[in-house]
TIVO-419455 format. One record per atom (N, C-alpha, C, O): residue in one letter; x, y, z. Coordinates in steps of 0.1 Angstrom, whole numbers, plus 5000, padded with zeros to 4 digits. Layout:
AXYZ;...
END
This chain:
M358550005037;M359050115034;M359550155026;M360450095021;D359350265022;D360550335014;D361550435011;D361350555009;L362850335013;L364050345009;L364550485008;L365350535016;G363750584995;G364150694990;G364850734979;G364950844974;L365350634976;L366050514964;L366150564951;L367150594945;R364950554949;R364850554937;R365350674928;R365050784932;G366050674920;G366850684907;G368350734910;G369250794904;R368150694921;R370250704923;R371050544915;R370750434912;K372350644915;K373650544907;K374350444920;K374550514931;A374650354921;A375550314926;A376850174919;A376750084911;I377850234928;I378850054926;I378750004936;I378550064947;V378849894933;V379049784947;V379849654937;V379549574929;C380849694944;C381949594938;C381749414947;C381449374958;A382149334936;A382349204937;A380849144938;A380449074947;A380349174931;A378749164930;A378449064921;A377249064919;S378849004917;S378448854908;S378048784921;S376848814921;K378148734929;K377848664940;K377948724957;K378448814963;G377548634959;G377548684976;G376548724982;G375348714982;L377648824993;L377048934998;L376849044993;L375949124996;G378149054980;G378049134969;G376649154959;G376049254953;R376449064960;R375049024952;R374349084958;R374149194955;G373749014970;G372949074976;G372849184980;G371749204984;C373649314981;C373649444978;C372949514967;C372049594967;A373449474959;A373449504942;A371949494939;A371349564933;E371349324948;E370249334942;E369049364952;E367849324950;A369549444965;A368449444973;A368149644972;A367149714974;L369849674967;L369449844957;L368949844949;L368249944947;A369049754939;A368049744931;A366749714932;A366149774923;E366249674937;E364949624943;E364549794952;E364049784963;A364549854949;A364849994963;A364650124948;A363950224948;G365450054934;G365150144919;G366450174919;G366350284913;V367850144922;V368750244920;V369050184910;V368450084908;D370050244902;D370850204885;D371950154892;D372050184904;L372850064884;L373849974896;L374750024883;L374450064872;V376050004893;V377649954878;V377849844892;V378049884903;I377749734889;I378649594898;I379349574882;I379049584870;C381049524894;C381749404891;C382649344895;C382649334907;A383249304890;A383749114892;A384949004887;A384948964875;R385548984893;R386648894879;R386148854867;R386548874855;G385148764873;G385048654869;G383348704851;G382348674857;E383148744841;E382848794831;E381148694832;E380048744835;E381248574830;E380448484828;E379648464840;E378548434837;A379848484854;A379048494862;A378248664863;A377048684865;L379048764863;L378848934860;L378348924854;L377248944858;Q378348894842;Q377248954835;Q375948864835;Q375148904827;A375448744842;A374148684844;A373748694852;A372548654855;T374848784863;T374048884875;T373549014870;T372549074873;A374149044864;A373749244854;A372449214846;A371449284844;K372949044841;K371249014828;K369548974840;K368348984838;G370748924854;G369448954861;G368549004869;G367348984870;I369849094876;I369049254882;I368349304868;I367149284864;A368849334863;A367649434857;A366449354852;A365349394851;A366749224847;A365249114843;A364249174857;A363049214857;D364849164866;D364149164875;D363649294887;D362849274896;W364249414885;W363749534888;W363749604879;W362549604877;G364349684868;G363949744856;G365149834858;G365349914849;V365949824868;V367149944869;V367649944860;V367149854853;D368850014851;D369949994842;D370849914850;D370349924862;V371949834852;V373049744858;V374249734844;V373849704833;T375549774848;T376249804838;T377349754848;T377749784860;P377949624835;P378549524844;P380049534838;P380549484827;V380649584845;V382049604845;V382749484850;V382249434860;V384349394842;V384749374845;V386249374849;V387049394840;A386649364860;A387849374869;A387849294882;A387049214887;D389549364888;D389749334894;D389849444902;D390949514900;I389049474911;I388449624920;I389849654925;I390249764921;T390749564932;T391949584938;T393049614927;T394049654932;T393049614916;T394749664908;T393749864909;T392649914909;E394549894908;E394650014899;E393950084882;E393550194877;A394049974879;A393149974866;A391849914868;A390949944861;G391649864873;G390649784877;G389249884886;G388049884883;R390049944896;R389650074902;R388750184891;R387550234891;A390250224878;A389550334870;A388750284858;A388350384854;D388250194851;D388250134850;D386250204853;D385750304850;V385650064863;V384950144869;V384350204877;V383150194882;L385350284880;L384950494884;L384450594871;L383750694872;A385350484853;A384950564842;A383350494836;A382550544829;A383350364842;A382250324837;A380850404846;A379850424838;A380650444858;A380250494869;A379750644868;A378650694871;G381350704863;G380850854864;G379750924874;G378750844874;E379650984880;E379151054888;E377550934900;E376450894897;V378250944911;V377450794925;V377350914930;V377751024928;D376150814945;D375250864952;D375750774963;D375850814975;I376050584957;I376150524968;I377750454965;I377850454953;L378450414968;L378950374971;L379450244983;L379750264994;V379350064975;V379249964982;V381049874972;V381249834960;T382149854991;T383349824989;T382849684994;T382149645003;N383649624986;N383349474986;N385249384979;N385949434971;A385449324982;A386649224982;A386749144993;A386449175005;G387548964982;G387748894992;G388848875004;G389548794998;G389148885009;G390148885013;G390948735019;G390448625019;P392548795025;P393748725026;P393248555026;P392048535025;P394448425026;P394348335036;P394248365044;P394548475048;P393748245052;P394848175065;P395748155067;P396548115058;G395948165080;G397648035082;G397548235095;G396948335098;L399348105098;L399948155113;L400548285109;L400648345098;W400848315120;W401748485124;W403048425121;W403348515113;S404348325119;S404948265113;S405048265098;S406148285093;E404148265092;E404748245077;E404348405067;E404548415055;W403748475075;W403248595066;W404948665068;W405848655076;S404848735057;S406148805050;S405548955045;S404448975039;R406249055047;R406549185042;R405449185029;R404549265028;E405649115022;E404749095013;E403248995014;E402748955003;D402848975025;D401248915019;D401349015031;D400648955039;F401649125037;F401149185044;F400549325036;F399649395040;I401149335029;I401749435014;I400049435009;I399249535011;K399649255001;K399249214992;K397449235000;K396449254993;A397549225016;A396449265024;A395749425027;A394549455027;L396649475027;L396349595028;L396249675021;L395949785025;D396649605000;D396349674987;D394849654992;D394049734997;A394549454987;A392649474989;A392249514999;A391749624998;N392149485007;N391349475020;N391149695027;N390149755032;M392849735024;M392149845029;M392250025019;M391650125019;L394049915011;L394050055007;L393150104990;L393250194983;T392349984990;T391249924974;T389750024982;T389450124976;P389050004990;P388350094997;P388450205002;P387350275002;I389750285009;I389950405010;I390050464995;I389450564992;A390950394988;A391150464970;A389850514963;A389650624957;L388350374965;L387450384960;L386750544966;L386350624959;I386950554983;I385950634983;I386650814985;I386050924985;Q388250754986;Q388650944979;Q388250924963;Q387851024957;A388250844959;A387550934949;A385950954943;A385750994931;V384850894957;V383450924947;V383151114964;V382151184963;L384151124973;L383851154984;L383151354982;L382251424985;P384651354972;P383951474967;P382851524959;P382451644957;G382551414954;G380951474941;G380051404946;G379151394939;M379851324961;M379251334971;M378651444984;M377751444991;M379851524981;M380051604993;M379751754988;M379551844996;A379651794970;A379351874966;A377951904957;A377552004951;R377351764959;R375951704955;R375451744970;R374851854967;G375351724982;G375251704995;G374351614997;G373351625004;W374751524989;W374251374994;W375151224989;W375551174979;G375151204997;G376251024992;G376250915007;G376550955019;R375950775003;R376650675012;R377350595008;R377450554996;V378150535022;V379150445017;V379150385029;V379250415041;V379050235019;V379750045029;V380549975029;V381049925018;N380749965035;N381849905035;N381449745041;N380849705051;I382049655027;I381749525036;I383249455044;I384249425039;T383049435057;T384149435065;T384249265063;T384249185054;S384349285085;S384249115089;S383749135102;S383849245106;V383349055108;V383349025120;V384849055130;V385049095141;S385748995118;S387448985126;S387649175127;S388849215129;V386849245126;V387749405133;V386949385144;V387849415152;R385749345153;R385449345162;R385449225173;R385049235184;A386149105166;A386448965169;A387348905163;A387048805157;P388648925163;P389848875156;P389548725156;P388948645162;I390248725147;I390348545143;I391948495141;I392848555136;G391948395146;G393048425148;G394148415134;G394848505130;V393848275129;V394348235119;V394248345111;V395348375106;L393248425107;L393348575094;L393548645101;L392648705107;G395248685106;G395448815114;G395848895098;G396049015098;L395948835084;L396048925073;L394749015076;L394549135076;S394148955078;S392249025074;S392649125085;S392749245083;N392749075097;N392449135107;N392949265107;N392349365106;S394649235106;S394949375104;S394449485096;S394449605098;A393749395082;A393849565071;A392749625077;A392549735082;R391649495076;R390549565075;R390349655089;R389549755090;A391249595101;A391049725111;A391549845107;A391049955108;G392949815099;G392949965094;G392250065087;G392650175086;L391150015082;L390050035069;L389350085077;L389150195074;T388750045092;T387550065097;T388250185110;T387550225120;G389250225107;G390350335115;G390050465108;G389750575113;F390250435095;F389850555091;F388450595086;F388250715087;V387450515080;V386450495082;V385850655094;V385450765091;A386150545108;A385650615118;A386850805120;A386450895128;G387550815114;G387750935116;G387051055105;G386551165107;T387350985095;T386151035079;T385051035080;T384451145080;A384450905082;A382950995081;A382751065094;A381751025097;R383251155103;R382451205112;R382951325101;R382151405098;Q384151315095;Q384051445086;Q383351515079;Q383251635081;V382351435066;V381551445060;V380451415059;V379751375050;A380251445074;A378551375079;A378251525076;A377051515075;G378451595074;G378051705081;G377351805063;G376451885063;S378251745051;S377651735040;S376851655032;S376651645020;G376251565046;G375351505038;G375751345035;G374951265032;V377251325039;V377451215038;V377851085040;V379051085038;T377250945046;T377450885060;T378450765049;T378050765037;I379350705052;I380050575062;I379850545065;I378850585070;N380450375072;N379150265077;N380150135070;N380850105060;N379850095085;N380849915078;N379349825084;N378349855091;L379649695077;L378749585079;L379949485079;L380849465070;L379549405093;L380549315093;L380349185096;L380349155108;P379949075083;P379448985083;P379848845091;P380948815094;G379048805093;G379248655098;G379748545092;G380848535086;M378548425094;M379148315080;M377448365081;M376548395089;H377748345061;H376648365057;H376248235046;H376348125051;A375848245037;A375048105033;A376148135016;A375548175006;T377348115017;T378248155003;T378748074999;T378447965004;D379648094987;D380248034982;D381647934994;D382047814996;R382148124999;R382748075014;R382447985021;R383247895024;A381548005024;A380847895035;A380747745033;A380947655041;E380447745018;E380247625012;E381847575010;E381747455014;A382847585006;A384147635011;A384547535024;A385147425025;L384047615033;L384947615044;L384047465052;L384647385059;D382447445046;D382247345055;D383247255048;D384247235054;K382947205036;K383447115027;K385047075034;K385246965040;G386047205032;G386947125040;G386947085051;G387746985051;A386447105064;A386247065074;A385346945079;A385146915091;A384746875066;A383846765062;A385746685062;A386046615072;R386446705053;R387146675046;R388546625055;R389146515054;A388546735064;A389546735081;A389846625088;A390846555090;Q387946625092;Q387546555106;Q387346425101;Q387646335109;N386846365088;N386246255083;N384746235085;N384246125087;I383846365084;I382046375087;I381846385070;I382546355061;S380946415071;S379846455061;S380146625061;S380746685069;E379346695047;E379646825049;E378146845056;E378346935065;E376546795056;E375746795063;E376446825081;E375946925087;E377146765084;E377746705104;E378446825101;E378146905109;A379446885091;A380646985091;A379547115096;A379547195106;R378647085085;R377647265088;R376947285100;R376647385106;A376547135105;A375947115115;A376147195128;A375347255135;A377347165128;A378447185140;A378847305135;A379747345142;R378447375128;R379547515125;R377847615129;R377847735134;W376747545127;W375947585130;W375547615147;W375047725151;A375847525152;A375547535170;A376347615172;A376147675183;T377847685164;T377847745180;T377547945170;T378348025168;I376447955167;I375648105156;I374548025168;I374047915166;P374248125180;P372448145187;P371748115177;P371048015177;A371848215164;A370248215156;A370448075148;A369648045138;G371447985151;G371447855146;G371147825129;G370447755122;R372347925128;R371647895107;R373147975103;R374047995110;Y373148005093;Y374348115085;Y373348205083;Y372248155084;G373448335080;G372448375073;G372848405057;G373848365051;T371548485050;T371148515041;T371848605028;T371948705036;R372248645018;R372448745019;R371948835010;R372348925002;Q370348725016;Q368748885011;Q369148985027;Q369349105028;E369048895037;E369148985044;E370449055049;E370349155056;F371548995046;F372849115047;F372249255040;F371749355046;G372249245024;G371649265017;G370749415016;G370949525011;A369749365023;A368549445030;A369349565041;A369449685042;A369849465046;A370649575055;A371349675055;A371449775061;C372349605040;C373449775031;C372149855027;C372349975030;A371149825023;A370049895016;A369349995021;A368750085015;F369449955039;F369050025049;F369550145049;F368950255047;L370850115052;L371950205055;L372350325047;L372750435052;C372150305028;C372450335024;C370650495018;C370450575009;S369750395032;S368450455030;S368650655033;S369650715037;Q367150695028;Q366750815032;Q366750825051;Q366850925058;H366650705055;H366450715069;H367950665077;H368250605087;A368250695070;A369950605081;A370850745078;A372050705079;G370850905075;G371151005075;G372051025089;G373051095090;F371550935098;F372350975113;F373150885117;F374150915125;I373050775115;I373650715117;I375250665107;I375350595096;V376350725118;V378050765110;V378750685119;V378650655130;G379750665108;G381050575114;G380750435117;G381650355117;Q379350395121;Q379050235125;Q379750135120;Q380050125108;N379950055129;N380149915127;N379549815129;N379549755140;I378949775118;I376949725128;I377449515122;I377949485112;L377049435131;L377449275133;L376349215126;L375449255132;L376149175122;L375349055110;L376048925113;L377048905106;D375748835121;D376848665130;D375548655133;D375548585143;G374648675131;G373248585139;G373548555156;G373048455161;G374448665165;G374548645173;G376048565178;G376348575190;A376548515169;A377948415176;A378648545181;A378848505192;S379148685181;S380048705189;S379648775198;S379048875195;N379848745210;N379548805223;N380348935228;N381148935236;I379749095218;I379949155222;I379149225225;I378149185220;T378949345232;T378749395237;T378549515238;T377349565239;I379749605237;I380149725236;I380649685218;I381149765210;
END
C-alpha cells in the first residue's frame, strides 16, 4: 500500500531505540525525511546512519532531552516546517500512592503531558496553514486500563488524552489529525528490564519470567517495534484522514476492553 508520504518531513521523538525507532523506520520506508532525537548521542547517531542507509531518506539527528524547553527548541529549530509529529518520552518510575510528592507529579506531567502538548502547539499552526498534518502520540495502555503502580504515568498520560480529545476535533477540518497509540508490552529494552527484575524477585530464569508474562497476553508474545511502527505510519498516511482523536491499543489483546 502506498501511504502517500514520500517527501514529507517528520519529527520522531526518542527515536534511537524501541518504539520510537520503530516509528522512524516505518516512516522512512514510506519515503519520509526525518528529524530524530534522543539523549544518548552514540545510539542516536547509529540509528540515523542506519535508517538513512536503508531507505535513502534524509535523517537529521538531534541530541536533546525532549522533556526540556531547550531540548524542544533545538529539535524544532532543526526541523523547520514539518508535516508529521510523533511524540514519545519514557514514563515515570513505578511506586505507591503514599510515596509520591507534588514534585513527582510535576515531573511526570512535564515529561508525559506538557512536553507533547508544547510540541503539538508548536507545529499545529504550520500544519493547519498548509492544510495537512499528522500528530501521533505514543502514550500507554494504562490510559484505558490504569496500572496501580504506575499512578504517575496514569495521571500524566490521561491528561494528554484529554487535551488531544478536544484539540483533535478542533483542527480536523484543516486537514490535520491527532491520535494516540497505546502500547502494551513490546520487545524493547524496558520489557527486557522488567523480565530481568521479575526473574531476580522470583528466583527464576529470565526465560521463565518472560514465559509467565507472555501467558498474560492472548497473542502469546510481545509486540515488535516493526508492528508498532507500521501502525504509526498508517495513522500518518493519506488513508487515515478520517481517524480523529482516537486511542488505539496495541497490546496483543491483554486489555479486555470492549469500548
